mmCIF file of the N, C-alpha and C atoms, coordinates in Angstrom:
data_MODEL
# 
_entry.id   MODEL 
# 
loop_
_atom_site.group_PDB 
_atom_site.id 
_atom_site.type_symbol 
_atom_site.label_atom_id 
_atom_site.label_alt_id 
_atom_site.label_comp_id 
_atom_site.label_asym_id 
_atom_site.label_entity_id 
_atom_site.label_seq_id 
_atom_site.pdbx_PDB_ins_code 
_atom_site.Cartn_x 
_atom_site.Cartn_y 
_atom_site.Cartn_z 
_atom_site.occupancy 
_atom_site.B_iso_or_equiv 
_atom_site.pdbx_formal_charge 
_atom_site.auth_seq_id 
_atom_site.auth_comp_id 
_atom_site.auth_asym_id 
_atom_site.auth_atom_id 
_atom_site.pdbx_PDB_model_num 
ATOM 1   N N  . MET A 1 1  ? 0.862   -1.160 0.003  1.00 0.00 ? 1  MET A N  1 
ATOM 2   C CA . MET A 1 1  ? 0.032   0.044  -0.004 1.00 0.00 ? 1  MET A CA 1 
ATOM 3   C C  . MET A 1 1  ? 0.876   1.247  0.027  1.00 0.00 ? 1  MET A C  1 
ATOM 4   N N  . LYS A 1 2  ? 0.696   2.130  -0.950 1.00 0.00 ? 2  LYS A N  1 
ATOM 5   C CA . LYS A 1 2  ? 1.529   3.309  -1.004 1.00 0.00 ? 2  LYS A CA 1 
ATOM 6   C C  . LYS A 1 2  ? 1.082   4.380  0.054  1.00 0.00 ? 2  LYS A C  1 
ATOM 7   N N  . LYS A 1 3  ? 2.069   5.192  0.390  1.00 0.00 ? 3  LYS A N  1 
ATOM 8   C CA . LYS A 1 3  ? 1.838   6.185  1.472  1.00 0.00 ? 3  LYS A CA 1 
ATOM 9   C C  . LYS A 1 3  ? 0.943   7.288  0.913  1.00 0.00 ? 3  LYS A C  1 
ATOM 10  N N  . LYS A 1 4  ? -0.087  7.641  1.737  1.00 0.00 ? 4  LYS A N  1 
ATOM 11  C CA . LYS A 1 4  ? -1.051  8.680  1.400  1.00 0.00 ? 4  LYS A CA 1 
ATOM 12  C C  . LYS A 1 4  ? -1.087  9.711  2.490  1.00 0.00 ? 4  LYS A C  1 
ATOM 13  N N  . ASP A 1 5  ? -1.772  10.795 2.278  1.00 0.00 ? 5  ASP A N  1 
ATOM 14  C CA . ASP A 1 5  ? -1.946  11.796 3.383  1.00 0.00 ? 5  ASP A CA 1 
ATOM 15  C C  . ASP A 1 5  ? -3.062  11.300 4.311  1.00 0.00 ? 5  ASP A C  1 
ATOM 16  N N  . TYR A 1 6  ? -4.081  10.752 3.802  1.00 0.00 ? 6  TYR A N  1 
ATOM 17  C CA . TYR A 1 6  ? -5.197  10.282 4.628  1.00 0.00 ? 6  TYR A CA 1 
ATOM 18  C C  . TYR A 1 6  ? -5.628  8.869  4.226  1.00 0.00 ? 6  TYR A C  1 
ATOM 19  N N  . TYR A 1 7  ? -6.113  8.090  5.244  1.00 0.00 ? 7  TYR A N  1 
ATOM 20  C CA . TYR A 1 7  ? -6.530  6.740  4.972  1.00 0.00 ? 7  TYR A CA 1 
ATOM 21  C C  . TYR A 1 7  ? -7.974  6.545  5.416  1.00 0.00 ? 7  TYR A C  1 
ATOM 22  N N  . THR A 1 8  ? -8.698  5.740  4.643  1.00 0.00 ? 8  THR A N  1 
ATOM 23  C CA . THR A 1 8  ? -10.085 5.530  4.924  1.00 0.00 ? 8  THR A CA 1 
ATOM 24  C C  . THR A 1 8  ? -10.262 4.357  5.959  1.00 0.00 ? 8  THR A C  1 
ATOM 25  N N  . MET A 1 9  ? -11.502 4.107  6.326  1.00 0.00 ? 9  MET A N  1 
ATOM 26  C CA . MET A 1 9  ? -11.766 2.975  7.261  1.00 0.00 ? 9  MET A CA 1 
ATOM 27  C C  . MET A 1 9  ? -11.184 1.646  6.632  1.00 0.00 ? 9  MET A C  1 
ATOM 28  N N  . LYS A 1 10 ? -11.509 1.437  5.377  1.00 0.00 ? 10 LYS A N  1 
ATOM 29  C CA . LYS A 1 10 ? -11.055 0.230  4.675  1.00 0.00 ? 10 LYS A CA 1 
ATOM 30  C C  . LYS A 1 10 ? -9.530  0.053  4.832  1.00 0.00 ? 10 LYS A C  1 
ATOM 31  N N  . ASP A 1 11 ? -8.787  1.117  4.617  1.00 0.00 ? 11 ASP A N  1 
ATOM 32  C CA . ASP A 1 11 ? -7.314  1.089  4.726  1.00 0.00 ? 11 ASP A CA 1 
ATOM 33  C C  . ASP A 1 11 ? -6.907  0.773  6.167  1.00 0.00 ? 11 ASP A C  1 
ATOM 34  N N  . VAL A 1 12 ? -7.558  1.416  7.132  1.00 0.00 ? 12 VAL A N  1 
ATOM 35  C CA . VAL A 1 12 ? -7.189  1.279  8.530  1.00 0.00 ? 12 VAL A CA 1 
ATOM 36  C C  . VAL A 1 12 ? -7.438  -0.132 9.028  1.00 0.00 ? 12 VAL A C  1 
ATOM 37  N N  . VAL A 1 13 ? -8.546  -0.705 8.610  1.00 0.00 ? 13 VAL A N  1 
ATOM 38  C CA . VAL A 1 13 ? -8.911  -2.082 8.976  1.00 0.00 ? 13 VAL A CA 1 
ATOM 39  C C  . VAL A 1 13 ? -7.802  -3.052 8.527  1.00 0.00 ? 13 VAL A C  1 
ATOM 40  N N  . LYS A 1 14 ? -7.351  -2.848 7.305  1.00 0.00 ? 14 LYS A N  1 
ATOM 41  C CA . LYS A 1 14 ? -6.273  -3.646 6.719  1.00 0.00 ? 14 LYS A CA 1 
ATOM 42  C C  . LYS A 1 14 ? -4.902  -3.402 7.431  1.00 0.00 ? 14 LYS A C  1 
ATOM 43  N N  . MET A 1 15 ? -4.546  -2.205 7.589  1.00 0.00 ? 15 MET A N  1 
ATOM 44  C CA . MET A 1 15 ? -3.254  -1.836 8.124  1.00 0.00 ? 15 MET A CA 1 
ATOM 45  C C  . MET A 1 15 ? -3.121  -2.168 9.592  1.00 0.00 ? 15 MET A C  1 
ATOM 46  N N  . ALA A 1 16 ? -4.146  -1.864 10.382 1.00 0.00 ? 16 ALA A N  1 
ATOM 47  C CA . ALA A 1 16 ? -4.075  -2.085 11.863 1.00 0.00 ? 16 ALA A CA 1 
ATOM 48  C C  . ALA A 1 16 ? -4.642  -3.405 12.293 1.00 0.00 ? 16 ALA A C  1 
ATOM 49  N N  . GLU A 1 17 ? -5.253  -4.135 11.357 1.00 0.00 ? 17 GLU A N  1 
ATOM 50  C CA . GLU A 1 17 ? -5.865  -5.429 11.716 1.00 0.00 ? 17 GLU A CA 1 
ATOM 51  C C  . GLU A 1 17 ? -6.880  -5.283 12.855 1.00 0.00 ? 17 GLU A C  1 
ATOM 52  N N  . ILE A 1 18 ? -7.687  -4.230 12.730 1.00 0.00 ? 18 ILE A N  1 
ATOM 53  C CA . ILE A 1 18 ? -8.762  -4.028 13.762 1.00 0.00 ? 18 ILE A CA 1 
ATOM 54  C C  . ILE A 1 18 ? -10.080 -4.065 12.987 1.00 0.00 ? 18 ILE A C  1 
ATOM 55  N N  . CYS A 1 19 ? -11.070 -4.677 13.558 1.00 0.00 ? 19 CYS A N  1 
ATOM 56  C CA . CYS A 1 19 ? -12.410 -4.817 12.999 1.00 0.00 ? 19 CYS A CA 1 
ATOM 57  C C  . CYS A 1 19 ? -13.037 -3.414 12.904 1.00 0.00 ? 19 CYS A C  1 
ATOM 58  N N  . LYS A 1 20 ? -13.737 -3.177 11.835 1.00 0.00 ? 20 LYS A N  1 
ATOM 59  C CA . LYS A 1 20 ? -14.459 -1.907 11.630 1.00 0.00 ? 20 LYS A CA 1 
ATOM 60  C C  . LYS A 1 20 ? -15.377 -1.588 12.776 1.00 0.00 ? 20 LYS A C  1 
ATOM 61  N N  . ASN A 1 21 ? -16.108 -2.571 13.288 1.00 0.00 ? 21 ASN A N  1 
ATOM 62  C CA . ASN A 1 21 ? -17.070 -2.360 14.342 1.00 0.00 ? 21 ASN A CA 1 
ATOM 63  C C  . ASN A 1 21 ? -16.338 -1.921 15.623 1.00 0.00 ? 21 ASN A C  1 
ATOM 64  N N  . THR A 1 22 ? -15.140 -2.487 15.830 1.00 0.00 ? 22 THR A N  1 
ATOM 65  C CA . THR A 1 22 ? -14.361 -2.077 17.063 1.00 0.00 ? 22 THR A CA 1 
ATOM 66  C C  . THR A 1 22 ? -13.995 -0.628 16.976 1.00 0.00 ? 22 THR A C  1 
ATOM 67  N N  . ILE A 1 23 ? -13.556 -0.169 15.820 1.00 0.00 ? 23 ILE A N  1 
ATOM 68  C CA . ILE A 1 23 ? -13.174 1.243  15.660 1.00 0.00 ? 23 ILE A CA 1 
ATOM 69  C C  . ILE A 1 23 ? -14.457 2.148  15.864 1.00 0.00 ? 23 ILE A C  1 
ATOM 70  N N  . ILE A 1 24 ? -15.557 1.759  15.333 1.00 0.00 ? 24 ILE A N  1 
ATOM 71  C CA . ILE A 1 24 ? -16.770 2.482  15.518 1.00 0.00 ? 24 ILE A CA 1 
ATOM 72  C C  . ILE A 1 24 ? -17.179 2.558  16.977 1.00 0.00 ? 24 ILE A C  1 
ATOM 73  N N  . ASN A 1 25 ? -17.050 1.383  17.679 1.00 0.00 ? 25 ASN A N  1 
ATOM 74  C CA . ASN A 1 25 ? -17.399 1.278  19.131 1.00 0.00 ? 25 ASN A CA 1 
ATOM 75  C C  . ASN A 1 25 ? -16.462 2.238  19.949 1.00 0.00 ? 25 ASN A C  1 
ATOM 76  N N  . TRP A 1 26 ? -15.164 2.190  19.597 1.00 0.00 ? 26 TRP A N  1 
ATOM 77  C CA . TRP A 1 26 ? -14.200 3.037  20.276 1.00 0.00 ? 26 TRP A CA 1 
ATOM 78  C C  . TRP A 1 26 ? -14.570 4.560  20.109 1.00 0.00 ? 26 TRP A C  1 
ATOM 79  N N  . GLU A 1 27 ? -14.977 4.878  18.885 1.00 0.00 ? 27 GLU A N  1 
ATOM 80  C CA . GLU A 1 27 ? -15.444 6.227  18.647 1.00 0.00 ? 27 GLU A CA 1 
ATOM 81  C C  . GLU A 1 27 ? -16.678 6.646  19.434 1.00 0.00 ? 27 GLU A C  1 
ATOM 82  N N  . LYS A 1 28 ? -17.660 5.742  19.471 1.00 0.00 ? 28 LYS A N  1 
ATOM 83  C CA . LYS A 1 28 ? -18.950 6.024  20.187 1.00 0.00 ? 28 LYS A CA 1 
ATOM 84  C C  . LYS A 1 28 ? -18.719 6.119  21.666 1.00 0.00 ? 28 LYS A C  1 
ATOM 85  N N  . SER A 1 29 ? -17.749 5.340  22.242 1.00 0.00 ? 29 SER A N  1 
ATOM 86  C CA . SER A 1 29 ? -17.514 5.350  23.694 1.00 0.00 ? 29 SER A CA 1 
ATOM 87  C C  . SER A 1 29 ? -16.607 6.497  24.060 1.00 0.00 ? 29 SER A C  1 
ATOM 88  N N  . GLY A 1 30 ? -16.066 7.209  23.097 1.00 0.00 ? 30 GLY A N  1 
ATOM 89  C CA . GLY A 1 30 ? -15.234 8.343  23.399 1.00 0.00 ? 30 GLY A CA 1 
ATOM 90  C C  . GLY A 1 30 ? -13.731 7.953  23.627 1.00 0.00 ? 30 GLY A C  1 
ATOM 91  N N  . CYS A 1 31 ? -13.430 6.720  23.341 1.00 0.00 ? 31 CYS A N  1 
ATOM 92  C CA . CYS A 1 31 ? -12.015 6.239  23.511 1.00 0.00 ? 31 CYS A CA 1 
ATOM 93  C C  . CYS A 1 31 ? -11.111 6.901  22.468 1.00 0.00 ? 31 CYS A C  1 
ATOM 94  N N  . ILE A 1 32 ? -11.676 7.155  21.280 1.00 0.00 ? 32 ILE A N  1 
ATOM 95  C CA . ILE A 1 32 ? -10.891 7.811  20.241 1.00 0.00 ? 32 ILE A CA 1 
ATOM 96  C C  . ILE A 1 32 ? -11.711 8.915  19.615 1.00 0.00 ? 32 ILE A C  1 
ATOM 97  N N  . LYS A 1 33 ? -11.057 9.914  19.094 1.00 0.00 ? 33 LYS A N  1 
ATOM 98  C CA . LYS A 1 33 ? -11.734 11.002 18.345 1.00 0.00 ? 33 LYS A CA 1 
ATOM 99  C C  . LYS A 1 33 ? -11.384 10.772 16.863 1.00 0.00 ? 33 LYS A C  1 
ATOM 100 N N  . VAL A 1 34 ? -12.341 10.762 16.034 1.00 0.00 ? 34 VAL A N  1 
ATOM 101 C CA . VAL A 1 34 ? -12.150 10.490 14.596 1.00 0.00 ? 34 VAL A CA 1 
ATOM 102 C C  . VAL A 1 34 ? -12.459 11.748 13.785 1.00 0.00 ? 34 VAL A C  1 
ATOM 103 N N  . ARG A 1 35 ? -11.565 12.095 12.879 1.00 0.00 ? 35 ARG A N  1 
ATOM 104 C CA . ARG A 1 35 ? -11.789 13.210 11.993 1.00 0.00 ? 35 ARG A CA 1 
ATOM 105 C C  . ARG A 1 35 ? -12.602 12.720 10.790 1.00 0.00 ? 35 ARG A C  1 
ATOM 106 N N  . ARG A 1 36 ? -13.284 13.651 10.150 1.00 0.00 ? 36 ARG A N  1 
ATOM 107 C CA . ARG A 1 36 ? -14.103 13.284 9.036  1.00 0.00 ? 36 ARG A CA 1 
ATOM 108 C C  . ARG A 1 36 ? -13.775 14.165 7.845  1.00 0.00 ? 36 ARG A C  1 
ATOM 109 N N  . ASP A 1 37 ? -13.815 13.562 6.665  1.00 0.00 ? 37 ASP A N  1 
ATOM 110 C CA . ASP A 1 37 ? -13.585 14.345 5.436  1.00 0.00 ? 37 ASP A CA 1 
ATOM 111 C C  . ASP A 1 37 ? -14.699 15.371 5.310  1.00 0.00 ? 37 ASP A C  1 
ATOM 112 N N  . PRO A 1 38 ? -14.343 16.629 5.139  1.00 0.00 ? 38 PRO A N  1 
ATOM 113 C CA . PRO A 1 38 ? -15.411 17.684 5.123  1.00 0.00 ? 38 PRO A CA 1 
ATOM 114 C C  . PRO A 1 38 ? -16.376 17.535 3.928  1.00 0.00 ? 38 PRO A C  1 
ATOM 115 N N  . LEU A 1 39 ? -15.919 16.965 2.806  1.00 0.00 ? 39 LEU A N  1 
ATOM 116 C CA . LEU A 1 39 ? -16.773 16.895 1.664  1.00 0.00 ? 39 LEU A CA 1 
ATOM 117 C C  . LEU A 1 39 ? -17.746 15.709 1.676  1.00 0.00 ? 39 LEU A C  1 
ATOM 118 N N  . PHE A 1 40 ? -17.290 14.535 2.097  1.00 0.00 ? 40 PHE A N  1 
ATOM 119 C CA . PHE A 1 40 ? -18.051 13.325 2.041  1.00 0.00 ? 40 PHE A CA 1 
ATOM 120 C C  . PHE A 1 40 ? -18.404 12.753 3.389  1.00 0.00 ? 40 PHE A C  1 
ATOM 121 N N  . ASN A 1 41 ? -17.852 13.350 4.495  1.00 0.00 ? 41 ASN A N  1 
ATOM 122 C CA . ASN A 1 41 ? -18.075 12.915 5.852  1.00 0.00 ? 41 ASN A CA 1 
ATOM 123 C C  . ASN A 1 41 ? -17.590 11.512 6.183  1.00 0.00 ? 41 ASN A C  1 
ATOM 124 N N  . TYR A 1 42 ? -16.602 11.035 5.390  1.00 0.00 ? 42 TYR A N  1 
ATOM 125 C CA . TYR A 1 42 ? -15.962 9.745  5.693  1.00 0.00 ? 42 TYR A CA 1 
ATOM 126 C C  . TYR A 1 42 ? -15.010 9.928  6.836  1.00 0.00 ? 42 TYR A C  1 
ATOM 127 N N  . ARG A 1 43 ? -14.860 8.867  7.628  1.00 0.00 ? 43 ARG A N  1 
ATOM 128 C CA . ARG A 1 43 ? -13.791 8.882  8.673  1.00 0.00 ? 43 ARG A CA 1 
ATOM 129 C C  . ARG A 1 43 ? -12.441 8.839  7.973  1.00 0.00 ? 43 ARG A C  1 
ATOM 130 N N  . VAL A 1 44 ? -11.480 9.607  8.439  1.00 0.00 ? 44 VAL A N  1 
ATOM 131 C CA . VAL A 1 44 ? -10.144 9.593  7.881  1.00 0.00 ? 44 VAL A CA 1 
ATOM 132 C C  . VAL A 1 44 ? -9.082  9.666  8.961  1.00 0.00 ? 44 VAL A C  1 
ATOM 133 N N  . TRP A 1 45 ? -7.945  9.009  8.705  1.00 0.00 ? 45 TRP A N  1 
ATOM 134 C CA . TRP A 1 45 ? -6.862  8.939  9.617  1.00 0.00 ? 45 TRP A CA 1 
ATOM 135 C C  . TRP A 1 45 ? -5.559  9.235  8.881  1.00 0.00 ? 45 TRP A C  1 
ATOM 136 N N  . ASN A 1 46 ? -4.493  9.692  9.640  1.00 0.00 ? 46 ASN A N  1 
ATOM 137 C CA . ASN A 1 46 ? -3.209  9.759  9.115  1.00 0.00 ? 46 ASN A CA 1 
ATOM 138 C C  . ASN A 1 46 ? -2.351  8.660  9.720  1.00 0.00 ? 46 ASN A C  1 
ATOM 139 N N  . LEU A 1 47 ? -1.113  8.501  9.346  1.00 0.00 ? 47 LEU A N  1 
ATOM 140 C CA . LEU A 1 47 ? -0.284  7.390  9.812  1.00 0.00 ? 47 LEU A CA 1 
ATOM 141 C C  . LEU A 1 47 ? -0.113  7.387  11.353 1.00 0.00 ? 47 LEU A C  1 
ATOM 142 N N  . GLU A 1 48 ? 0.067   8.591  11.916 1.00 0.00 ? 48 GLU A N  1 
ATOM 143 C CA . GLU A 1 48 ? 0.271   8.661  13.347 1.00 0.00 ? 48 GLU A CA 1 
ATOM 144 C C  . GLU A 1 48 ? -0.989  8.188  14.101 1.00 0.00 ? 48 GLU A C  1 
ATOM 145 N N  . GLU A 1 49 ? -2.159  8.538  13.568 1.00 0.00 ? 49 GLU A N  1 
ATOM 146 C CA . GLU A 1 49 ? -3.383  8.098  14.221 1.00 0.00 ? 49 GLU A CA 1 
ATOM 147 C C  . GLU A 1 49 ? -3.564  6.602  14.084 1.00 0.00 ? 49 GLU A C  1 
ATOM 148 N N  . ILE A 1 50 ? -3.162  6.013  12.950 1.00 0.00 ? 50 ILE A N  1 
ATOM 149 C CA . ILE A 1 50 ? -3.228  4.572  12.830 1.00 0.00 ? 50 ILE A CA 1 
ATOM 150 C C  . ILE A 1 50 ? -2.297  3.880  13.818 1.00 0.00 ? 50 ILE A C  1 
ATOM 151 N N  . GLN A 1 51 ? -1.120  4.493  14.057 1.00 0.00 ? 51 GLN A N  1 
ATOM 152 C CA . GLN A 1 51 ? -0.231  3.838  15.054 1.00 0.00 ? 51 GLN A CA 1 
ATOM 153 C C  . GLN A 1 51 ? -0.872  3.886  16.414 1.00 0.00 ? 51 GLN A C  1 
ATOM 154 N N  . GLU A 1 52 ? -1.607  4.978  16.744 1.00 0.00 ? 52 GLU A N  1 
ATOM 155 C CA . GLU A 1 52 ? -2.301  5.054  18.069 1.00 0.00 ? 52 GLU A CA 1 
ATOM 156 C C  . GLU A 1 52 ? -3.368  3.973  18.153 1.00 0.00 ? 52 GLU A C  1 
ATOM 157 N N  . LEU A 1 53 ? -4.063  3.726  17.028 1.00 0.00 ? 53 LEU A N  1 
ATOM 158 C CA . LEU A 1 53 ? -5.082  2.662  17.054 1.00 0.00 ? 53 LEU A CA 1 
ATOM 159 C C  . LEU A 1 53 ? -4.416  1.316  17.321 1.00 0.00 ? 53 LEU A C  1 
ATOM 160 N N  . LYS A 1 54 ? -3.245  1.106  16.747 1.00 0.00 ? 54 LYS A N  1 
ATOM 161 C CA . LYS A 1 54 ? -2.518  -0.169 16.951 1.00 0.00 ? 54 LYS A CA 1 
ATOM 162 C C  . LYS A 1 54 ? -2.150  -0.340 18.430 1.00 0.00 ? 54 LYS A C  1 
ATOM 163 N N  . LYS A 1 55 ? -1.744  0.789  19.116 1.00 0.00 ? 55 LYS A N  1 
ATOM 164 C CA . LYS A 1 55 ? -1.396  0.732  20.506 1.00 0.00 ? 55 LYS A CA 1 
ATOM 165 C C  . LYS A 1 55 ? -2.638  0.405  21.337 1.00 0.00 ? 55 LYS A C  1 
ATOM 166 N N  . LEU A 1 56 ? -3.733  0.984  20.992 1.00 0.00 ? 56 LEU A N  1 
ATOM 167 C CA . LEU A 1 56 ? -4.981  0.691  21.718 1.00 0.00 ? 56 LEU A CA 1 
ATOM 168 C C  . LEU A 1 56 ? -5.303  -0.781 21.654 1.00 0.00 ? 56 LEU A C  1 
ATOM 169 N N  . LYS A 1 57 ? -5.117  -1.334 20.451 1.00 0.00 ? 57 LYS A N  1 
ATOM 170 C CA . LYS A 1 57 ? -5.361  -2.738 20.210 1.00 0.00 ? 57 LYS A CA 1 
ATOM 171 C C  . LYS A 1 57 ? -4.517  -3.606 21.124 1.00 0.00 ? 57 LYS A C  1 
ATOM 172 N N  . LYS A 1 58 ? -3.174  -3.217 21.177 1.00 0.00 ? 58 LYS A N  1 
ATOM 173 C CA . LYS A 1 58 ? -2.263  -3.958 21.953 1.00 0.00 ? 58 LYS A CA 1 
ATOM 174 C C  . LYS A 1 58 ? -2.627  -3.908 23.508 1.00 0.00 ? 58 LYS A C  1 
ATOM 175 N N  . GLN A 1 59 ? -3.218  -2.796 23.904 1.00 0.00 ? 59 GLN A N  1 
ATOM 176 C CA . GLN A 1 59 ? -3.612  -2.629 25.288 1.00 0.00 ? 59 GLN A CA 1 
ATOM 177 C C  . GLN A 1 59 ? -4.873  -3.420 25.611 1.00 0.00 ? 59 GLN A C  1 
ATOM 178 N N  . GLY A 1 60 ? -5.531  -3.973 24.607 1.00 0.00 ? 60 GLY A N  1 
ATOM 179 C CA . GLY A 1 60 ? -6.721  -4.728 24.814 1.00 0.00 ? 60 GLY A CA 1 
ATOM 180 C C  . GLY A 1 60 ? -7.965  -3.944 24.940 1.00 0.00 ? 60 GLY A C  1 
ATOM 181 N N  . ARG A 1 61 ? -7.983  -2.728 24.467 1.00 0.00 ? 61 ARG A N  1 
ATOM 182 C CA . ARG A 1 61 ? -9.176  -1.871 24.531 1.00 0.00 ? 61 ARG A CA 1 
ATOM 183 C C  . ARG A 1 61 ? -10.298 -2.414 23.669 1.00 0.00 ? 61 ARG A C  1 
ATOM 184 N N  . GLY A 1 62 ? -9.996  -3.159 22.622 1.00 0.00 ? 62 GLY A N  1 
ATOM 185 C CA . GLY A 1 62 ? -11.035 -3.579 21.709 1.00 0.00 ? 62 GLY A CA 1 
ATOM 186 C C  . GLY A 1 62 ? -11.726 -4.942 22.088 1.00 0.00 ? 62 GLY A C  1 
ATOM 187 N N  . LYS A 1 63 ? -11.355 -5.474 23.291 1.00 0.00 ? 63 LYS A N  1 
ATOM 188 C CA . LYS A 1 63 ? -11.924 -6.782 23.646 1.00 0.00 ? 63 LYS A CA 1 
ATOM 189 C C  . LYS A 1 63 ? -13.204 -6.644 24.509 1.00 0.00 ? 63 LYS A C  1 
# 
């Protein structure tokens, strides 16, 4: 996967190996804050934010 400025949910699920529903649940519970694309309202992340999601996964937040 080539480096981009922003990654979509599909990209993040693949890169971080976290279930889409887990990410949505983390967002709803306030565990993470997710930015949205202003034009289409898609959730978007940068590489640093993806690394933070991976750390949360390691801490067992998604279980």
